[in-house]
VMD Tcl script that draws the C-alpha trace (Angstrom):
set ca {
  {0.00 0.00 0.00}
  {1.59 3.20 -1.20}
  {0.75 6.20 1.02}
  {-2.41 4.88 2.68}
  {-5.05 7.01 4.36}
  {-4.90 6.55 8.11}
  {-8.09 6.39 10.20}
  {-7.81 6.14 13.98}
  {-10.98 5.20 15.84}
  {-11.25 5.08 19.64}
  {-14.18 3.35 21.34}
  {-15.75 3.96 24.74}
  {-14.05 0.88 26.17}
  {-10.64 2.42 25.28}
  {-9.91 0.27 22.23}
  {-8.02 2.10 19.47}
  {-8.43 0.81 15.91}
  {-5.90 2.02 13.35}
  {-7.08 1.49 9.76}
  {-4.69 1.96 6.85}
  {-6.69 2.28 3.64}
  {-5.11 2.34 0.18}
  {-6.27 4.29 -2.82}
  {-8.47 2.48 -5.34}
  {-7.02 -0.59 -6.98}
  {-7.58 -1.54 -10.61}
  {-10.82 -3.34 -9.66}
  {-12.17 -0.25 -7.91}
  {-11.78 -1.71 -4.42}
  {-9.52 -0.54 -1.60}
  {-7.03 -2.53 0.45}
  {-7.07 -2.12 4.23}
  {-5.09 -3.27 7.24}
  {-6.30 -3.14 10.83}
  {-4.31 -2.57 14.00}
  {-5.85 -2.75 17.48}
  {-4.57 -1.56 20.84}
  {-6.34 -1.05 24.15}
  {-5.72 0.65 27.46}
  {-7.22 -1.78 29.94}
  {-6.81 -0.63 33.55}
  {-4.88 -3.06 35.73}
  {-6.49 -2.08 39.04}
  {-9.79 -0.63 40.14}
  {-9.86 2.60 42.12}
  {-12.07 1.97 45.16}
  {-14.75 4.48 46.13}
  {-14.64 6.50 49.36}
  {-17.57 4.91 51.16}
  {-17.31 1.27 50.06}
  {-18.21 -1.40 52.55}
  {-16.13 -4.59 52.57}
  {-18.98 -6.50 50.90}
  {-19.30 -3.84 48.17}
  {-15.54 -3.84 47.67}
  {-15.45 -7.60 47.19}
  {-18.38 -7.54 44.74}
  {-17.00 -4.58 42.76}
  {-13.51 -6.12 42.63}
  {-14.97 -9.35 41.22}
  {-16.99 -7.41 38.59}
  {-13.86 -5.46 37.66}
  {-11.83 -8.65 37.23}
  {-14.56 -10.21 35.05}
  {-14.78 -7.08 32.94}
  {-10.99 -6.89 32.58}
  {-10.81 -10.54 31.54}
  {-13.51 -10.00 28.87}
  {-11.70 -6.93 27.52}
  {-8.38 -8.78 27.36}
  {-10.03 -11.65 25.47}
  {-11.65 -9.17 23.08}
  {-8.28 -7.49 22.50}
  {-6.61 -10.82 21.78}
  {-9.33 -11.78 19.26}
  {-9.24 -8.44 17.48}
  {-5.45 -8.31 17.33}
  {-5.71 -11.52 15.31}
  {-7.03 -9.32 12.46}
  {-3.66 -7.57 12.08}
  {-1.66 -10.00 9.88}
  {-3.95 -9.79 6.85}
  {-4.71 -7.23 4.18}
  {-8.43 -6.93 3.54}
  {-10.24 -5.99 0.32}
  {-12.91 -3.37 1.00}
  {-15.59 -2.35 -1.50}
  {-15.34 1.13 -2.95}
  {-18.64 2.05 -1.29}
  {-17.00 1.74 2.15}
  {-13.46 2.70 1.13}
  {-14.50 5.91 -0.62}
  {-16.43 7.01 2.45}
  {-13.46 6.42 4.74}
  {-10.92 8.09 2.42}
  {-12.98 11.17 1.57}
  {-10.95 14.33 2.08}
  {-12.02 17.09 4.42}
  {-13.13 19.49 1.67}
  {-15.63 16.95 0.34}
  {-16.98 16.30 3.81}
  {-17.57 20.01 4.34}
  {-19.21 20.46 0.91}
  {-22.08 18.27 2.04}
  {-22.60 20.44 5.13}
  {-22.70 23.63 3.02}
  {-25.33 22.11 0.74}
  {-27.45 21.12 3.75}
  {-27.26 24.62 5.23}
  {-28.21 26.21 1.92}
  {-31.17 23.82 1.56}
  {-32.31 24.71 5.06}
  {-32.19 28.38 4.06}
  {-34.65 27.68 1.25}
  {-32.24 28.00 -1.69}
  {-33.77 25.86 -4.50}
  {-30.43 25.61 -6.33}
  {-28.78 24.06 -3.30}
  {-31.56 21.53 -2.78}
  {-30.88 20.12 -6.25}
  {-27.30 19.43 -5.10}
  {-28.60 17.13 -2.38}
  {-30.52 15.00 -4.90}
  {-27.35 13.78 -6.63}
}
mol new
graphics top color blue
foreach p $ca { graphics top sphere $p radius 0.5 }
foreach p [lrange $ca 0 end-1] q [lrange $ca 1 end] { graphics top cylinder $p $q radius 0.2 }
display resetview
């Protein structure tokens, strides 16, 4: 992949997906690689007013949650060795440059303002 577009996506559970997406190939598709990292906390920070029973229960829940996240990370890191073929419908959306993204917003604003010429742009 020569000079791929880089997309970095972070989820609420602190997983970071790094997608490297090539330009279009001869068949019109894109090639993509996936890298996954995660920041899984090693220890839980106890609350101020936790009783011993609450502490034990919350510690067990934290350990279960941590184990699930570590398993998820291991499974998703298994995606890294391969190069995937992605259809142009998805690849074009992910590799769109900033100017094209903002053009759509300008057309929407103009249509909201009642400009009939701009509303025809949205029909494309």
